[in-house]
Structure formats: C-alpha cells, structure tokens
VEXNU-40344 format. One record per residue (C-alpha): residue in one letter; y, x, z. Coordinates in nm, 3 decimals. Example, Ala and Ser with C-alpha at 12.3 -4.5 7.8 and 13.67 -1.06 7.14 Angstrom:
# residues 2
rest / yy / xx / zz
A / -0.450 / 1.230 / 0.780
S / -0.106 / 1.367 / 0.714
END
This chain:
# residues 296
rest / yy / xx / zz
M / 0.000 / 0.000 / 0.000
K / 0.241 / 0.279 / 0.094
R / 0.151 / 0.460 / -0.230
A / 0.235 / 0.151 / -0.438
V / 0.573 / 0.119 / -0.272
V / 0.653 / 0.483 / -0.351
L / 0.561 / 0.434 / -0.717
L / 0.778 / 0.124 / -0.744
A / 1.072 / 0.311 / -0.591
T / 1.029 / 0.602 / -0.829
A / 1.019 / 0.369 / -1.131
A / 1.336 / 0.195 / -1.016
M / 1.511 / 0.529 / -0.980
I / 1.412 / 0.630 / -1.338
V / 1.544 / 0.301 / -1.481
S / 1.871 / 0.344 / -1.289
L / 1.918 / 0.699 / -1.419
A / 1.851 / 0.591 / -1.777
A / 2.108 / 0.316 / -1.755
G / 2.368 / 0.558 / -1.621
C / 2.306 / 0.801 / -1.906
A / 2.342 / 0.523 / -2.161
N / 2.679 / 0.425 / -2.021
K / 2.802 / 0.788 / -2.044
K / 2.680 / 0.858 / -2.402
T / 2.924 / 1.087 / -2.592
P / 3.059 / 0.934 / -2.916
D / 2.964 / 1.117 / -3.235
N / 3.321 / 1.240 / -3.287
E / 3.367 / 1.373 / -2.930
A / 3.281 / 1.717 / -2.803
E / 3.011 / 1.760 / -2.539
T / 3.282 / 1.783 / -2.276
G / 3.380 / 1.422 / -2.346
E / 3.724 / 1.528 / -2.474
P / 3.838 / 1.368 / -2.805
A / 3.765 / 1.582 / -3.112
A / 4.060 / 1.759 / -3.270
T / 4.048 / 1.528 / -3.572
D / 4.115 / 1.227 / -3.350
V / 4.432 / 1.364 / -3.196
A / 4.718 / 1.161 / -3.339
V / 5.048 / 1.334 / -3.420
T / 5.341 / 1.129 / -3.298
D / 5.715 / 1.152 / -3.338
P / 5.948 / 1.123 / -3.034
A / 5.939 / 0.744 / -3.069
G / 5.564 / 0.747 / -3.033
V / 5.494 / 0.639 / -3.391
P / 5.194 / 0.820 / -3.545
T / 5.288 / 1.046 / -3.836
E / 5.091 / 1.245 / -4.092
E / 5.044 / 1.615 / -4.038
P / 5.261 / 1.828 / -4.273
T / 5.091 / 1.957 / -4.587
A / 5.075 / 2.333 / -4.613
E / 5.315 / 2.480 / -4.869
P / 5.159 / 2.673 / -5.161
T / 5.148 / 3.043 / -5.097
E / 5.235 / 3.138 / -5.458
E / 5.534 / 3.031 / -5.661
P / 5.461 / 2.860 / -5.997
T / 5.443 / 3.103 / -6.288
E / 5.728 / 3.058 / -6.536
E / 5.680 / 3.110 / -6.908
P / 5.851 / 3.427 / -7.030
A / 6.190 / 3.358 / -7.181
K / 6.202 / 3.382 / -7.560
E / 6.428 / 3.651 / -7.694
P / 6.752 / 3.511 / -7.833
A / 6.802 / 3.494 / -8.208
L / 6.998 / 3.778 / -8.361
E / 7.316 / 3.724 / -8.559
L / 7.210 / 3.816 / -8.911
D / 7.403 / 3.963 / -9.198
I / 7.245 / 3.778 / -9.494
P / 7.304 / 3.976 / -9.817
Y / 7.209 / 3.692 / -10.053
V / 7.406 / 3.408 / -10.206
T / 7.440 / 3.152 / -9.926
E / 7.586 / 2.853 / -10.115
G / 7.303 / 2.603 / -10.147
L / 7.055 / 2.824 / -9.958
A / 6.779 / 2.588 / -9.840
A / 6.519 / 2.834 / -9.704
L / 6.490 / 3.211 / -9.661
F / 6.173 / 3.402 / -9.570
E / 6.186 / 3.780 / -9.536
G / 5.855 / 3.965 / -9.522
Y / 6.011 / 4.264 / -9.345
F / 6.220 / 4.049 / -9.102
N / 5.988 / 3.760 / -9.030
T / 6.155 / 3.598 / -8.727
K / 6.513 / 3.541 / -8.613
R / 6.455 / 3.818 / -8.359
G / 6.325 / 4.077 / -8.605
Q / 5.981 / 4.185 / -8.727
D / 5.688 / 4.054 / -8.521
M / 5.350 / 4.190 / -8.634
D / 5.160 / 3.919 / -8.444
T / 5.352 / 3.608 / -8.538
E / 5.180 / 3.319 / -8.716
V / 5.509 / 3.138 / -8.770
W / 5.712 / 3.278 / -9.060
E / 6.060 / 3.171 / -8.963
D / 6.317 / 3.031 / -9.202
L / 6.621 / 3.256 / -9.159
S / 6.852 / 3.012 / -9.337
G / 6.875 / 2.806 / -9.018
N / 6.732 / 2.493 / -9.181
G / 6.407 / 2.503 / -8.984
S / 6.154 / 2.508 / -9.270
D / 5.922 / 2.751 / -9.089
I / 5.579 / 2.835 / -9.235
D / 5.274 / 2.807 / -9.005
F / 4.967 / 3.005 / -9.111
T / 4.679 / 3.213 / -8.973
L / 4.675 / 3.591 / -8.962
D / 4.340 / 3.724 / -9.085
E / 4.200 / 3.971 / -9.337
S / 4.376 / 3.781 / -9.618
A / 4.725 / 3.793 / -9.462
V / 4.857 / 4.084 / -9.250
W / 5.212 / 4.184 / -9.154
T / 5.333 / 4.533 / -9.240
E / 5.673 / 4.697 / -9.208
K / 5.737 / 4.618 / -9.577
G / 5.633 / 4.253 / -9.570
L / 5.335 / 4.017 / -9.567
A / 5.035 / 4.180 / -9.734
I / 4.819 / 3.907 / -9.886
S / 4.476 / 3.926 / -10.051
S / 4.346 / 3.615 / -10.226
A / 4.545 / 3.415 / -9.971
K / 4.672 / 3.059 / -9.977
I / 4.971 / 2.992 / -9.750
V / 5.117 / 2.641 / -9.745
F / 5.491 / 2.569 / -9.748
P / 5.633 / 2.294 / -9.523
I / 5.683 / 1.946 / -9.671
E / 6.062 / 1.994 / -9.693
L / 6.014 / 2.249 / -9.971
L / 5.777 / 2.024 / -10.162
D / 6.053 / 1.763 / -10.151
L / 6.304 / 2.020 / -10.277
I / 6.107 / 2.111 / -10.590
N / 6.077 / 1.739 / -10.666
S / 6.456 / 1.703 / -10.670
E / 6.685 / 1.711 / -10.975
E / 6.806 / 2.068 / -10.918
F / 6.666 / 2.376 / -10.743
T / 6.600 / 2.752 / -10.757
V / 6.292 / 2.937 / -10.631
E / 6.292 / 3.321 / -10.604
Y / 5.981 / 3.525 / -10.524
S / 5.985 / 3.902 / -10.462
V / 5.662 / 4.105 / -10.437
E / 5.540 / 4.461 / -10.479
D / 5.199 / 4.633 / -10.483
L / 5.082 / 4.355 / -10.714
E / 4.720 / 4.366 / -10.828
V / 4.573 / 4.082 / -11.033
T / 4.226 / 3.999 / -10.901
G / 4.179 / 3.655 / -11.060
T / 3.951 / 3.648 / -11.362
D / 4.182 / 3.413 / -11.557
F / 4.521 / 3.404 / -11.383
A / 4.732 / 3.539 / -11.099
T / 4.885 / 3.220 / -10.962
L / 5.195 / 3.324 / -10.770
L / 5.311 / 2.981 / -10.649
N / 5.134 / 2.652 / -10.699
A / 5.142 / 2.279 / -10.618
L / 4.814 / 2.089 / -10.610
P / 4.639 / 1.868 / -10.698
N / 4.836 / 1.821 / -11.020
D / 4.980 / 2.170 / -11.099
Q / 5.330 / 2.028 / -11.136
F / 5.465 / 2.360 / -11.007
A / 5.255 / 2.653 / -11.124
L / 5.414 / 2.995 / -11.167
F / 5.146 / 3.236 / -11.289
I / 5.041 / 3.534 / -11.499
R / 4.794 / 3.449 / -11.775
N / 4.540 / 3.728 / -11.817
S / 4.448 / 3.656 / -12.179
N / 4.791 / 3.749 / -12.319
G / 4.963 / 3.900 / -12.015
A / 5.221 / 3.621 / -12.015
I / 5.442 / 3.507 / -11.731
E / 5.444 / 3.127 / -11.745
F / 5.578 / 2.824 / -11.558
K / 5.388 / 2.497 / -11.582
T / 5.554 / 2.175 / -11.469
S / 5.536 / 1.801 / -11.542
P / 5.386 / 1.694 / -11.878
G / 5.731 / 1.574 / -11.986
N / 5.857 / 1.933 / -11.994
S / 5.764 / 2.230 / -12.210
R / 5.666 / 2.555 / -12.037
P / 5.900 / 2.854 / -12.021
Q / 5.686 / 3.162 / -12.087
K / 5.696 / 3.517 / -12.217
A / 5.385 / 3.691 / -12.347
G / 5.312 / 4.048 / -12.242
A / 5.565 / 4.043 / -11.958
G / 5.339 / 3.920 / -11.673
V / 5.284 / 4.204 / -11.425
E / 5.586 / 4.398 / -11.551
S / 5.824 / 4.108 / -11.477
V / 5.682 / 4.045 / -11.129
N / 5.573 / 4.368 / -10.961
G / 5.857 / 4.526 / -10.763
K / 6.098 / 4.263 / -10.893
T / 6.220 / 3.909 / -10.820
I / 6.074 / 3.641 / -11.042
A / 6.279 / 3.321 / -11.037
V / 6.264 / 2.965 / -11.167
T / 6.579 / 2.753 / -11.193
F / 6.567 / 2.381 / -11.270
K / 6.839 / 2.129 / -11.348
L / 6.746 / 1.786 / -11.478
G / 6.914 / 1.711 / -11.810
D / 6.987 / 2.081 / -11.858
K / 6.730 / 2.365 / -11.855
I / 6.429 / 2.514 / -11.683
R / 6.484 / 2.889 / -11.687
L / 6.254 / 3.177 / -11.602
Y / 6.413 / 3.507 / -11.487
S / 6.308 / 3.853 / -11.371
D / 6.574 / 4.035 / -11.163
G / 6.834 / 3.807 / -11.320
E / 6.722 / 3.876 / -11.678
L / 6.643 / 3.556 / -11.868
L / 6.285 / 3.559 / -11.999
S / 6.252 / 3.204 / -12.133
E / 6.409 / 2.858 / -12.112
V / 6.318 / 2.500 / -12.209
D / 6.477 / 2.158 / -12.167
A / 6.441 / 1.992 / -11.827
K / 6.353 / 1.637 / -11.933
S / 6.185 / 1.510 / -11.616
T / 6.152 / 1.598 / -11.250
L / 5.834 / 1.767 / -11.133
E / 5.677 / 1.492 / -10.920
A / 5.458 / 1.754 / -10.750
A / 5.211 / 1.604 / -10.505
S / 5.026 / 1.695 / -10.185
T / 5.039 / 2.075 / -10.129
F / 5.285 / 2.346 / -10.234
F / 5.173 / 2.699 / -10.152
I / 5.189 / 3.077 / -10.199
G / 4.907 / 3.263 / -10.371
H / 4.557 / 3.136 / -10.442
N / 4.212 / 3.175 / -10.289
D / 4.032 / 3.066 / -10.607
P / 3.866 / 3.379 / -10.758
K / 3.988 / 3.267 / -11.102
K / 4.352 / 3.263 / -10.985
S / 4.386 / 3.522 / -10.705
Y / 4.595 / 3.836 / -10.658
D / 4.690 / 4.094 / -10.394
A / 5.051 / 4.182 / -10.317
T / 5.308 / 4.249 / -10.046
I / 5.560 / 3.966 / -10.019
R / 5.912 / 4.097 / -9.964
S / 6.122 / 3.782 / -9.986
I / 6.110 / 3.413 / -10.082
R / 6.426 / 3.208 / -10.127
F / 6.492 / 2.841 / -10.207
Y / 6.820 / 2.683 / -10.319
D / 6.917 / 2.322 / -10.375
R / 7.100 / 2.416 / -10.697
A / 7.035 / 2.622 / -11.009
L / 7.167 / 2.976 / -10.957
S / 7.331 / 3.166 / -11.241
A / 7.189 / 3.484 / -11.394
E / 7.458 / 3.686 / -11.214
E / 7.368 / 3.533 / -10.877
L / 6.999 / 3.597 / -10.934
A / 7.065 / 3.959 / -11.027
A / 7.273 / 4.008 / -10.711
N / 6.999 / 3.853 / -10.497
A / 6.731 / 4.073 / -10.655
A / 6.935 / 4.385 / -10.581
A / 6.980 / 4.276 / -10.216
V / 6.608 / 4.250 / -10.128
G / 6.532 / 4.470 / -9.829
T / 6.891 / 4.491 / -9.703
L / 6.906 / 4.201 / -9.457
A / 7.033 / 4.337 / -9.127
V / 7.178 / 4.249 / -8.789
K / 7.555 / 4.204 / -8.780
A / 7.738 / 4.489 / -8.616
S / 7.901 / 4.400 / -8.284
E / 8.280 / 4.407 / -8.281
END
C-alpha cells in the first residue's frame, strides 16, 4: 500500500513538471535565454512609432562613361557651297583619325555618318580606308540626294587594283543599278549607268587611268547634262532627261567577284548641286589637305 502511494506521488510530480516546461517553451524566434531575437527588436523614433532600419549606402560610386573628346574646328579646303556630305579617309571623325572607329563621320556637319564593320575587307590606315572586295552602305539621306534633280558625287582613291572579272564597280545602287559608276574590263572604259531614260557617259580606255590617284566625279542636273570628270577634266557628257529613281541600297565598292576591286579611299564628297569643272579641279587638288584651324 505504501509503495503504491509513492508511485502515485512520483507520477503526479512528473506530470506537474511537464506542464511547467510546456508553459515556459521558448518561441522559435527567441534565443535560449528567453530574450527576443535581434530580428524582433523594433526600431522606434522618439514618438514611439516603429520605423524601418536605414539601408546601407553603396560602398562604390557609380562608374561614369568617359567623356567624348570635343569636335575639332576644321579648316575644310573644298568648295563648301552646297556641300551635303564629306568623308575623309585620313580624317575619319570630327576629332581626327581613329583606327578603331566603325562610324565614318560626315565632316560637313549634316550628320550623314556611315556605319560599317571593320574586318579583313575594310581597314583604316593613315592614308585612308583600305578596302578589298568590300561593300559599304551609305545612309538613306544620300540615296535621296542622288534621286534629286541636281547633285555631284566625287570619289578619290589610290592603290587601285581591279579584281573583278568583268568590272570594278566603284559606287553602286541596287537592286536596279540606277547609279553605277564602274570600270568595264573588256574595253578599259570608265562608265556611268543611270536610269533607262538617260544615255551613259563613258570613255573607253580611260578606266584605271582616270580613277587611280585621282578624283572621279559625276555631276547631274535634270534638263541639262550628266557629266563625267577626272580631276576636273571632262571625260564625257550626255543629256539628263530623267531623275535616277535609285532604289533600296546605295553603296561603296562591291563584294561580287565579277565587280570587285581593292583601293584606299581618300575622300568622298556629295553636293546638292552640279559643280563646275573649275570647282571639281580645285577639290581634286585639295585632297589630303584638310586640317584643324589654327587658334588665334
């Protein structure tokens, strides 16, 4: 009997202890000491209103893009009246020659920059853009210009080597060849093909001779003439009966093996009027002389 009483008392004590432990169980987010965890401590302002903890400031300042060098004030040696676009192979940006640029900047200030990819077919040198069977597309503004009623296009190259089996197509507009300035291999002619309504100015036997180391030029004036010049010397002329109506893509060079060539481009100029022979001769003589204006 006494043993039973002892067992009952022991059992009661165990139940009592278990109940006490249950009442003192530590919440999951409290430390073993029973103190609130650090994450539960509210931050309050003097008025007792809980506030958010301040966010840590970044340890590094944001990286700023490097400032672009300012454009230089240029002394342009060419005729400037009517100048619509100017690309210099030896001065390819408004800040001077950049051997890594893939934007050939229009130095006329009219913004007709040429975007292209530097690769084995197009490489900058100190003399200009060395191209090999390359095709470099002009911006749409210049396609619009050659479709107008009056314009001039001048193209200066050296180190010319004809690699095309049939032609060396200097400048071209596709898909309809409404502007095609080229050397024909069969008779060595320099020739300009335009809309079917116009005849072609051409001169046999003068192809490479009239282009290499010189400035070949086409002038067009609707109702007047289409004229083909080399360094200001008239090679051929025909009546300008209709505008070109060139479509889609106007470009330098050609990557077709029938129409390709290698050369170093020195200068390309566009005008919104037909230049005279005297103006063309002066421009041809000025290639390579563009410089920065001297400070006063």
